C-alpha positions as CSV (number, residue, x, y, z in Angstrom):
1,M,121.4,131.4,-1.6
2,S,119.5,132.3,-4.1
3,S,115.7,132.0,-5.2
4,A,116.1,129.6,-7.9
5,R,118.5,128.0,-6.0
6,R,116.2,128.0,-3.2
7,R,113.4,126.9,-5.5
8,R,115.0,124.1,-7.1
9,L,116.1,122.5,-3.1
10,V,112.1,122.8,-2.4
11,Q,111.2,120.7,-5.2
12,A,113.7,118.0,-5.4
13,T,112.7,118.0,-1.0
14,A,109.1,117.5,-2.4
15,V,109.9,114.9,-5.2
16,G,112.1,113.0,-2.5
17,V,109.5,112.9,0.2
18,L,106.4,111.8,-2.9
19,A,108.4,109.1,-3.9
20,L,109.6,108.3,-0.2
21,A,105.7,107.9,0.5
22,V,105.7,106.1,-2.5
23,A,107.4,103.2,-1.3
24,V,106.1,103.3,1.9
25,P,103.8,100.4,1.5
26,W,106.2,98.0,-0.1
27,L,108.4,98.9,3.2
28,T,105.3,98.3,6.0
29,D,103.1,95.7,7.3
30,P,99.3,96.3,6.1
31,Y,97.8,98.2,9.9
32,T,100.9,100.6,9.6
33,T,99.8,101.3,5.8
34,S,96.0,101.7,7.0
35,L,97.3,104.0,9.8
36,L,99.3,106.2,6.7
37,A,96.4,106.8,5.0
38,R,94.2,108.0,7.6
39,T,97.0,110.2,8.6
40,L,97.3,111.8,4.8
41,V,93.6,112.1,5.6
42,L,94.0,114.3,8.4
43,G,96.8,116.0,7.1
44,L,94.5,117.1,4.2
45,V,91.6,118.3,7.0
46,G,95.3,120.0,8.3
47,V,95.5,122.0,4.7
48,S,92.3,123.3,5.3
49,V,92.7,124.5,8.7
50,A,95.9,126.0,7.5
51,L,93.5,127.7,4.6
52,L,91.6,130.0,7.4
53,T,93.7,129.8,10.0
54,G,97.3,130.9,8.3
55,V,96.1,132.4,5.1
56,A,92.8,133.9,5.4
57,G,93.1,135.0,9.1
58,L,89.9,132.6,10.3
59,P,91.4,130.3,13.1
60,T,88.7,127.2,13.6
61,L,88.4,124.5,15.8
62,G,85.3,123.1,13.7
63,Q,86.6,121.6,10.3
64,T,85.1,118.3,11.8
65,G,82.6,119.8,11.0
66,P,82.7,119.7,6.6
67,Y,84.9,116.7,7.1
68,A,81.9,115.3,8.7
69,A,79.9,116.1,5.8
70,G,81.7,115.0,3.2
71,A,82.8,111.7,4.8
72,Y,78.6,110.5,5.3
73,A,78.1,112.0,1.5
74,G,80.9,109.8,0.4
75,A,79.5,107.1,2.6
76,L,76.0,107.3,1.6
77,V,76.4,107.6,-2.6
78,G,79.2,104.5,-2.3
79,L,76.5,102.4,-0.1
80,H,73.4,103.5,-1.9
81,V,74.6,105.0,-5.4
82,S,78.3,104.2,-7.0
83,S,81.4,103.1,-5.8
84,V,83.4,104.6,-8.2
85,G,85.9,107.0,-6.0
86,V,85.4,110.1,-8.6
87,V,82.3,110.2,-7.8
88,Q,82.9,109.9,-4.1
89,V,85.6,112.8,-3.8
90,L,83.4,115.0,-5.9
91,T,80.4,114.3,-3.6
92,G,81.9,114.9,0.0
93,A,83.7,118.4,-2.0
94,A,80.6,119.8,-2.6
95,A,78.9,118.3,0.9
96,G,82.1,119.8,2.7
97,A,81.4,123.2,0.7
98,L,77.8,123.3,1.1
99,F,78.2,122.9,4.8
100,A,80.5,125.5,5.0
101,A,78.4,128.0,2.8
102,L,75.7,127.4,5.5
103,A,78.2,128.4,8.0
104,V,79.5,131.2,6.3
105,P,76.9,133.8,7.9
106,L,78.0,132.9,11.5
107,V,82.0,133.0,10.9
108,V,83.0,135.2,8.2
109,Y,81.5,138.8,10.6
110,A,83.7,137.4,13.5
111,R,87.4,137.1,14.4
112,G,89.8,135.9,17.0
113,V,89.1,133.6,19.9
114,V,85.0,134.4,18.5
115,V,86.0,132.3,15.6
116,L,87.2,129.7,17.3
117,M,84.3,129.6,19.8
118,I,81.9,129.5,16.8
119,T,83.7,127.1,14.8
120,L,84.0,124.7,18.1
121,A,80.2,124.9,18.8
122,I,79.9,124.0,14.7
123,G,81.6,121.2,15.2
124,E,79.7,119.4,18.2
125,L,76.7,120.0,17.0
126,T,77.5,118.6,13.7
127,V,79.3,115.8,16.4
128,T,75.8,115.4,18.4
129,A,73.5,115.6,14.7
130,A,75.7,112.4,13.3
131,S,75.0,110.5,16.6
132,R,70.6,110.4,16.7
133,W,70.4,111.0,13.1
134,R,70.7,106.8,13.0
135,S,68.3,106.6,9.4
136,V,70.9,108.3,8.2
137,T,74.5,108.3,9.7
138,G,73.6,105.1,11.8
139,G,74.0,106.9,14.8
140,S,76.8,105.8,18.0
141,D,77.1,102.5,15.6
142,G,78.4,104.2,12.5
143,L,78.0,103.3,9.0
144,A,80.1,100.1,8.5
145,G,80.1,97.2,5.4
146,M,81.7,99.9,3.0
147,P,82.1,98.4,-0.7
148,A,85.1,98.5,-1.8
149,I,86.0,101.9,-4.3
150,Q,87.1,101.8,-7.9
151,P,89.2,104.8,-8.6
152,V,87.6,106.1,-12.0
153,W,85.0,104.1,-14.0
154,G,87.1,100.6,-15.9
155,M,89.6,100.1,-13.7
156,G,89.6,97.4,-11.1
157,V,87.7,97.9,-7.2
158,L,90.8,99.1,-4.3
159,D,91.2,95.8,-2.3
160,S,94.1,96.2,0.0
161,D,95.7,98.6,2.1
162,R,98.4,99.3,-0.5
163,A,95.8,100.0,-3.1
164,R,93.8,102.7,-0.7
165,Y,97.2,103.7,0.6
166,L,98.1,104.8,-2.9
167,Y,95.0,106.1,-4.3
168,T,94.6,108.5,-0.9
169,L,98.1,109.7,-1.3
170,V,97.5,110.5,-5.1
171,V,94.3,112.6,-4.3
172,V,95.6,114.2,-1.3
173,S,98.7,115.2,-3.7
174,V,96.5,116.5,-6.0
175,V,94.6,118.8,-4.1
176,V,97.2,120.1,-2.3
177,A,99.0,120.7,-5.6
178,I,95.1,122.7,-6.3
179,V,95.9,124.7,-2.7
180,L,99.2,125.5,-3.7
181,M,98.8,127.0,-7.3
182,V,95.8,128.7,-5.9
183,L,97.8,130.8,-3.0
184,R,100.0,131.8,-5.8
185,T,97.7,133.5,-7.7
186,P,96.7,137.4,-6.8
187,A,94.2,135.3,-4.8
188,G,96.6,134.5,-2.2
189,L,98.0,137.6,-2.0
190,L,94.7,138.9,-1.3
191,L,93.9,136.9,1.5
192,R,97.2,137.0,2.9
193,A,96.5,141.2,3.0
194,T,93.0,140.4,4.2
195,R,94.8,138.9,7.2
196,D,97.4,141.3,7.4
197,D,95.6,144.4,7.3
198,E,91.7,144.8,7.3
199,A,90.9,147.8,7.6
200,R,93.3,149.1,4.4
201,M,91.6,146.4,2.4
202,R,88.0,147.8,3.5
203,A,89.2,151.3,3.1
204,S,91.0,150.2,-0.7
205,G,87.3,149.2,-1.8
206,H,88.1,145.1,-1.6
207,P,85.2,143.6,-1.0
208,V,86.9,141.3,2.5
209,T,83.9,139.6,3.9
210,G,83.4,137.8,0.0
211,Y,87.2,136.6,-0.1
212,L,86.5,135.5,3.7
213,A,83.8,133.6,2.7
214,T,85.2,132.2,-0.3
215,A,88.1,131.1,1.5
216,F,85.7,129.6,4.2
217,V,83.7,127.7,1.8
218,A,87.3,126.4,-0.2
219,G,88.5,125.1,3.2
220,G,85.1,123.8,3.5
221,A,85.3,121.3,0.6
222,V,89.1,120.5,1.4
223,A,87.8,118.6,4.7
224,G,84.5,117.6,2.4
225,V,87.6,115.4,-0.1
226,A,89.5,114.4,2.7
227,G,85.9,112.9,4.6
228,S,85.1,110.8,1.2
229,L,88.7,109.4,1.6
230,L,88.2,108.6,5.2
231,V,85.7,106.3,3.9
232,T,88.0,104.5,1.4
233,A,90.9,104.1,4.0
234,Q,89.0,102.7,7.3
235,Q,86.0,101.4,5.6
236,Y,83.6,102.4,8.7
237,L,82.9,106.1,10.0
238,S,81.5,106.6,13.2
239,P,80.8,110.1,14.9
240,A,84.1,109.8,17.2
241,D,86.0,109.9,13.9
242,F,84.9,114.0,14.5
243,G,85.3,114.7,17.6
244,F,86.5,117.6,19.7
245,D,89.8,115.6,20.1
246,V,90.1,115.6,16.7
247,S,89.5,119.3,16.3
248,A,92.0,120.0,18.9
249,L,94.7,117.7,17.2
250,L,94.7,119.1,13.7
251,L,94.9,122.3,15.3
252,L,97.8,121.6,17.7
253,G,99.3,119.8,14.5
254,V,99.1,123.3,11.9
255,V,100.2,125.3,15.0
256,I,103.6,122.7,15.3
257,G,103.8,122.7,11.6
258,G,103.5,126.5,10.8
259,A,99.9,127.8,10.7
260,T,101.1,129.5,7.0
261,S,102.3,126.5,5.4
262,I,100.6,123.9,3.7
263,G,103.6,121.3,3.7
264,G,104.1,122.7,6.7
265,A,100.5,121.7,8.4
266,I,101.0,118.1,6.6
267,A,103.9,117.2,8.5
268,G,102.9,118.7,11.8
269,T,100.0,116.4,12.0
270,A,101.6,113.9,10.9
271,L,104.1,114.5,14.2
272,V,101.3,114.8,16.2
273,I,99.4,111.4,15.0
274,A,102.7,109.7,15.2
275,V,103.1,110.5,19.0
276,R,100.2,109.8,19.6
277,D,99.4,106.4,18.2
278,W,103.3,105.2,18.4
279,V,105.2,107.2,20.8
280,S,102.9,107.3,23.5
281,G,102.4,103.5,23.1
282,Q,106.1,103.1,24.4
283,L,104.4,104.7,27.4
284,P,100.8,104.0,27.5
285,G,98.2,106.5,28.9
286,H,100.6,109.5,28.5
287,A,99.2,110.8,25.2
288,P,98.1,113.8,26.6
289,L,101.4,114.2,28.6
290,L,103.4,113.8,25.4
291,L,101.0,116.1,22.8
292,G,101.6,118.8,25.9
293,G,105.2,118.3,26.2
294,L,105.9,118.7,22.2
295,F,103.5,121.8,21.9
296,V,105.1,123.7,24.6
297,L,108.5,122.6,23.3
298,T,107.4,123.6,20.1
299,A,106.0,127.0,20.7
300,Y,109.4,127.7,22.7
301,L,112.0,126.6,20.1
302,F,110.0,127.7,17.1
303,P,107.1,130.1,18.0
304,R,106.6,131.0,14.2
305,G,106.0,126.6,13.6
306,V,108.3,124.7,12.3
307,A,107.8,125.7,8.8
308,G,108.5,129.1,9.4
309,S,110.8,129.5,12.0
310,A,112.8,127.6,9.1
311,A,112.2,130.0,6.7
312,G,112.7,132.5,8.9
313,I,116.4,131.4,9.6
314,A,116.9,131.0,5.8
315,T,116.0,135.1,4.9
316,L,118.6,135.7,7.8
317,L,121.1,133.5,6.2
318,R,120.5,135.3,2.6
319,S,120.2,138.4,3.9
320,R,123.6,138.0,5.9
321,A,125.0,136.4,3.0
322,R,124.0,139.3,1.0
323,N,125.8,142.0,3.1
324,R,129.1,140.3,2.9
325,S,129.3,140.2,-1.1
326,Q,128.4,144.1,-1.3
327,P,131.4,146.4,-1.8
328,D,133.1,148.0,1.0
329,E,131.2,151.8,1.2
330,R,133.7,154.0,2.8
331,G,135.4,156.8,1.2
332,P,139.1,156.6,0.4
333,D,140.5,158.9,2.5
334,R,138.2,157.2,5.6
335,P,140.4,154.7,7.7
336,P,138.7,151.5,8.3
337,G,135.9,152.4,11.4
338,E,134.8,155.4,10.2
339,G,132.5,154.5,7.2
340,P,129.0,154.3,7.2
341,T,126.9,152.9,9.9
342,P,124.7,149.7,7.9
343,T,121.5,149.7,7.9
344,A,120.5,147.0,10.0
345,P,117.9,144.6,7.8
346,A,114.7,144.5,8.9
347,Q,113.2,141.4,10.3
348,A,111.4,139.2,7.7
349,R,107.8,137.7,8.2
350,P,108.3,134.9,5.9
351,E,105.0,133.5,3.8
352,V,105.4,130.0,3.5
353,V,102.8,128.0,1.3
354,G,104.8,124.9,0.4
């Protein structure tokens, strides 16, 4: 399959998925629609995890920190300043970016498991602070009574689960499209090069620390937007929305979907939530067992995640088709079987961003 045909296939698949997502509120009950809206929110946080873990090479368990910052900032703006969705989204993005910027010195100089431990500590400290700062966050009781928002000035308020879901879908789609466009620019290439060979990038004079810091702040902004959408989707907040189980679920979803794939991160997060909230409903009390089995099965069958393995299979098929289409290089006097030994194609490491 040529690259142009593959691109058209990916675009057609994306359009089909988006059309199905738009039709969902008319096909399901209000509770399921509300649950899907929260799934979209967590999928967007998964995008920020994939951006840092798969693209920048900074594995993180702490994206619930900027996620919480964006959520509480958006909630406070909605309660006391403005009920306009655009204002709350921009406030959440700014709060998430600021939170990440404050954590940059702790993260960008570490690598590997150390980054996981640092970000985990940041996330847990955030939850503890949210539980105890009752005057701002409502403590363990959380914040409730959120006013219905209007997407932009002059529009009506979102007074139904369907309207809130569609608003969440639009914002998530816009943010994901922006992330994908940025990753297809030289900035995305520099981040991947830093992840793959940091020493060579430093030797070439690239400010690697600056690249990683920018990626970390951008990931915080994406998580902050997701936090502001959480306020819209469920209309209340509590520290339980940002605990360790959420961090682990997000990283698990990104690994299953494919750490280098933005679309894979959303799909993996949605799959994990479906297993936790729907499939486990048929086997009450067995959600951890089901999630563990899903991870083991995926790691065994798709070691690079579902998206990464699919891209690898597509690359292998294209390579074989290309080899079959090449003319025979044996000389006219050589019998069959004595031609030059073909060189095995190098195993490609697909880079999936869609």
